[in-house]
C-alpha positions as a printed NumPy array, in Angstrom:
array([[-15.882,   8.338,   1.284],
       [-16.186,   9.513,  -2.345],
       [-14.347,   6.429,  -3.602],
       [-16.647,   4.166,  -1.606],
       [-19.738,   5.873,  -3.051],
       [-18.287,   5.467,  -6.538],
       [-17.603,   1.81 ,  -5.777],
       [-21.213,   1.387,  -4.679],
       [-22.659,   2.703,  -7.927],
       [-20.174,   0.657,  -9.947],
       [-21.219,  -2.389,  -7.947],
       [-24.882,  -1.783,  -8.654],
       [-24.166,  -1.293, -12.344],
       [-22.096,  -4.423, -12.883],
       [-24.2  ,  -6.719, -10.725],
       [-27.701,  -5.5  , -11.316],
       [-27.858,  -3.474, -14.52 ],
       [-25.17 ,  -4.586, -16.951],
       [-26.423,  -8.2  , -17.247],
       [-29.751,  -6.947, -18.549],
       [-28.103,  -4.867, -21.271],
       [-26.243,  -7.998, -22.329],
       [-29.42 , -10.079, -22.444],
       [-31.721,  -7.412, -23.823],
       [-30.907,  -7.935, -27.504],
       [-33.7  ,  -9.809, -29.235],
       [-35.994,  -9.69 , -26.213],
       [-38.834,  -7.217, -26.091],
       [-39.524,  -7.75 , -22.428],
       [-37.532,  -9.334, -19.649],
       [-38.733, -10.132, -16.149],
       [-36.117,  -9.241, -13.567],
       [-35.364, -12.297, -11.391],
       [-36.458, -11.966,  -7.793],
       [-32.991, -12.732,  -6.417],
       [-31.462,  -9.937,  -8.496],
       [-34.   ,  -7.442,  -7.195],
       [-33.319,  -8.585,  -3.636],
       [-29.568,  -8.248,  -4.158],
       [-30.018,  -4.757,  -5.569],
       [-32.243,  -3.739,  -2.681],
       [-29.771,  -5.186,  -0.194],
       [-26.866,  -3.353,  -1.792],
       [-28.676,  -0.038,  -1.709],
       [-29.804,  -0.472,   1.865],
       [-26.407,  -1.745,   3.037],
       [-24.532,   1.127,   1.407],
       [-27.017,   3.583,   2.906],
       [-26.092,   2.364,   6.375],
       [-22.399,   2.12 ,   5.544],
       [-22.209,   5.701,   4.278],
       [-24.131,   6.846,   7.363],
       [-21.466,   5.073,   9.473],
       [-24.07 ,   2.717,  10.933],
       [-21.809,  -0.257,  10.454],
       [-23.699,  -2.749,  12.618],
       [-26.725,  -2.263,  10.4  ],
       [-24.672,  -2.489,   7.204],
       [-23.174,  -5.749,   8.5  ],
       [-26.646,  -7.18 ,   9.088],
       [-27.86 ,  -6.228,   5.609],
       [-24.757,  -7.285,   3.676],
       [-24.529, -10.537,   5.609],
       [-28.12 , -11.388,   4.731],
       [-27.377, -10.843,   1.04 ],
       [-24.183, -12.912,   1.251],
       [-25.866, -15.802,   3.058],
       [-28.42 , -15.959,   0.261],
       [-25.47 , -16.179,  -2.159],
       [-26.564, -12.998,  -3.916],
       [-24.487, -10.039,  -5.061],
       [-21.122, -11.683,  -5.697],
       [-17.653, -10.589,  -4.534],
       [-18.59 ,  -6.921,  -4.244],
       [-21.118,  -7.479,  -1.475],
       [-18.76 ,  -9.828,   0.362],
       [-16.098,  -7.124,   0.144],
       [-18.437,  -4.507,   1.62 ],
       [-19.344,  -6.912,   4.431],
       [-15.641,  -7.259,   5.202],
       [-15.206,  -3.478,   5.178],
       [-18.16 ,  -3.07 ,   7.521],
       [-16.648,  -5.521,   9.99 ],
       [-13.319,  -3.682,   9.71 ],
       [-15.026,  -0.39 ,  10.56 ],
       [-16.329,  -2.054,  13.728],
       [-12.74 ,  -3.156,  14.435],
       [-13.859,  -6.778,  14.265],
       [-10.792,  -7.741,  12.271],
       [-11.034, -11.564,  12.462],
       [-14.544, -11.469,  10.956],
       [-13.391,  -8.895,   8.418],
       [-10.592, -11.244,   7.349],
       [-13.004, -14.14 ,   6.847],
       [-15.072, -12.215,   4.318],
       [-12.122, -10.356,   2.797],
       [-10.579, -13.758,   2.035],
       [-13.824, -14.854,   0.398],
       [-13.963, -11.697,  -1.71 ],
       [-10.319, -12.164,  -2.756],
       [-11.043, -15.77 ,  -3.73 ],
       [-14.047, -14.758,  -5.806],
       [-12.237, -11.968,  -7.63 ],
       [ -8.637, -10.929,  -8.307],
       [ -9.672,  -7.265,  -8.033],
       [ -6.569,  -5.512,  -6.727],
       [ -8.54 ,  -3.464,  -4.187],
       [ -9.885,  -6.641,  -2.625],
       [ -6.377,  -8.067,  -2.487],
       [ -4.868,  -4.912,  -0.983],
       [ -7.61 ,  -4.688,   1.621],
       [ -6.997,  -8.279,   2.679],
       [ -3.263,  -7.564,   2.961],
       [ -4.027,  -4.561,   5.189],
       [ -6.143,  -6.757,   7.46 ],
       [ -3.397,  -9.371,   7.637],
       [ -0.971,  -6.625,   8.646],
       [ -3.249,  -5.532,  11.488],
       [ -3.185,  -9.105,  12.759],
       [  0.635,  -9.224,  12.381],
       [  0.276, -11.849,   9.659],
       [  3.152, -10.295,   7.765],
       [  4.069, -13.373,   5.753],
       [  0.515, -13.701,   4.39 ],
       [  0.413,  -9.991,   3.564],
       [  3.796, -10.212,   1.846],
       [  2.532, -13.056,  -0.351],
       [ -0.327, -10.851,  -1.554],
       [  1.925,  -7.89 ,  -2.335],
       [  4.306, -10.181,  -4.233],
       [  1.444, -11.311,  -6.453],
       [  0.227,  -7.737,  -6.931],
       [  3.707,  -6.603,  -7.984],
       [  3.839,  -9.33 , -10.634],
       [  0.44 ,  -8.301, -11.974],
       [  0.832,  -4.525, -11.568],
       [  4.593,  -3.849, -11.853],
       [  4.096,  -0.085, -12.225],
       [  2.136,   0.283,  -8.972],
       [  4.949,   1.53 ,  -6.72 ],
       [  2.781,   1.505,  -3.597],
       [  2.816,  -2.282,  -3.517],
       [  6.62 ,  -2.284,  -3.478],
       [  6.704,  -0.041,  -0.426],
       [  4.132,  -2.2  ,   1.339],
       [  6.107,  -5.352,   0.578],
       [  9.317,  -3.794,   1.898],
       [  7.468,  -2.966,   5.132],
       [  6.342,  -6.573,   5.464],
       [  9.946,  -7.737,   5.056],
       [ 11.13 ,  -5.275,   7.685],
       [  8.464,  -6.519,  10.088],
       [  9.843, -10.026,   9.601],
       [ 13.429,  -8.747,   9.95 ],
       [ 14.172,  -9.825,   6.396],
       [ 16.42 ,  -6.85 ,   5.817],
       [ 18.208,  -8.086,   2.712],
       [ 14.864,  -8.758,   1.014],
       [ 13.689,  -5.249,   1.944],
       [ 16.825,  -3.727,   0.397],
       [ 16.199,  -5.659,  -2.83 ],
       [ 12.698,  -4.208,  -3.021],
       [ 14.074,  -0.695,  -2.46 ],
       [ 16.509,  -1.334,  -5.319],
       [ 13.566,  -2.328,  -7.52 ],
       [ 11.757,   0.898,  -6.615],
       [ 14.84 ,   2.947,  -7.517],
       [ 14.905,   1.301, -10.935],
       [ 11.387,   2.622, -11.492],
       [ 11.549,   6.122,  -9.976],
       [ 15.255,   6.912,  -9.677],
       [ 17.2  ,   8.048,  -6.61 ],
       [ 14.932,   8.948,  -3.718],
       [ 15.815,  10.418,  -0.328],
       [ 13.128,   8.316,   1.36 ],
       [ 14.493,   5.084,  -0.084],
       [ 18.133,   5.922,   0.579],
       [ 17.347,   6.828,   4.2  ],
       [ 15.511,   3.558,   4.691],
       [ 18.417,   1.626,   3.221],
       [ 20.862,   3.543,   5.418],
       [ 18.9  ,   2.6  ,   8.538],
       [ 18.999,  -1.054,   7.503],
       [ 22.728,  -0.945,   6.756],
       [ 23.513,   0.807,  10.038],
       [ 21.45 ,  -1.762,  11.919],
       [ 23.511,  -4.479,  10.211],
       [ 26.724,  -2.539,  10.957],
       [ 27.367,  -2.139,   7.221],
       [ 28.822,   1.358,   7.502],
       [ 30.36 ,   1.447,   4.027],
       [ 27.033,   0.593,   2.403],
       [ 25.275,   3.3  ,   4.418],
       [ 27.899,   5.848,   3.355],
       [ 27.434,   4.864,  -0.308],
       [ 23.741,   5.673,  -0.015],
       [ 24.588,   9.128,   1.346],
       [ 27.061,   9.682,  -1.499],
       [ 24.373,   8.712,  -3.983],
       [ 22.076,  11.423,  -2.621],
       [ 24.795,  14.07 ,  -2.818],
       [ 25.549,  13.165,  -6.429],
       [ 21.853,  13.348,  -7.324],
       [ 21.385,  16.705,  -5.54 ],
       [ 24.821,  18.358,  -5.254],
       [ 23.377,  21.689,  -4.065],
       [ 21.317,  20.169,  -1.252],
       [ 23.217,  21.166,   1.895],
       [ 21.144,  18.897,   4.172],
       [ 22.546,  15.837,   2.398],
       [ 26.098,  17.069,   3.049],
       [ 25.35 ,  17.755,   6.722],
       [ 23.757,  14.355,   7.292],
       [ 26.578,  12.574,   5.486],
       [ 29.204,  14.451,   7.51 ],
       [ 27.425,  13.607,  10.757],
       [ 27.321,   9.93 ,   9.795],
       [ 31.028,   9.928,   8.976],
       [ 31.925,  11.711,  12.207],
       [ 29.763,   9.445,  14.364],
       [ 31.598,   6.452,  12.888],
       [ 35.037,   8.082,  13.334],
       [ 35.613,   8.487,   9.616],
       [ 37.281,  11.835,  10.247],
       [ 39.486,  11.939,   7.143],
       [ 36.548,  11.131,   4.869],
       [ 34.409,  13.767,   6.572],
       [ 37.15 ,  16.388,   6.23 ],
       [ 37.696,  15.715,   2.518],
       [ 33.967,  15.763,   1.815],
       [ 33.396,  19.018,   3.698],
       [ 36.371,  20.729,   2.062],
       [ 35.081,  19.748,  -1.369],
       [ 31.601,  20.996,  -0.497],
       [ 32.976,  24.329,   0.773],
       [ 34.976,  24.817,  -2.424],
       [ 31.708,  24.635,  -4.343],
       [ 29.791,  26.704,  -1.785],
       [ 32.024,  28.941,   0.406],
       [ 28.967,  30.403,   2.173],
       [ 27.939,  27.005,   3.531],
       [ 28.023,  28.002,   7.217],
       [ 27.121,  24.593,   8.649],
       [ 29.933,  23.09 ,   6.599],
       [ 32.465,  25.407,   8.246],
       [ 31.172,  24.465,  11.69 ],
       [ 31.373,  20.734,  10.998],
       [ 34.834,  21.094,   9.456]])
């Protein structure tokens, strides 16, 4: 809610106030155009309803502003969000697409991708996240979202590549390794899944949970010799590792 209120005031500033600062130099007096005043009034009224969770009313107000071609991408975006709050996703997508066409604002793009996902339009959502990654390579969230879109389309190899890209940015991660293990196990790539478990144990050698999970994976796939060697090595480093003794 706080971010949406901040967005509202930023919207008002950029659409209704900033242009007059730009044009004020050399002009003693400036008459505010009627359409700008109407857009400002519509924005204020629409956000009032939106923040009060009266989304049907905010839709009516924002739509009136949009149909008059006033307010720009920001108002179109808020109209889309209002429709989304009413769970009218197809209408929300129509206006979210318009907002994304009018502006390459990453929040507009991400919102449209979220709507596509709700409608199981995973390919369209993936295309957006691919573009966002190119433009904002340090925004890790987009990588995770793209990997999810690939998984939804059963493009497992593409998902693994994205997880590899994330690891290059943030290093070894339990979440990523577990996701990759699930993919490898689903593809019956046992050796690759085991490598991911080994990677976690190397990164966190004192984390007993990693040893337990790796041993269980080896045992469930009848890799008894590998499990025995791994557990013996772990117990040499930590003789009080009770679960290790049980598994051994």
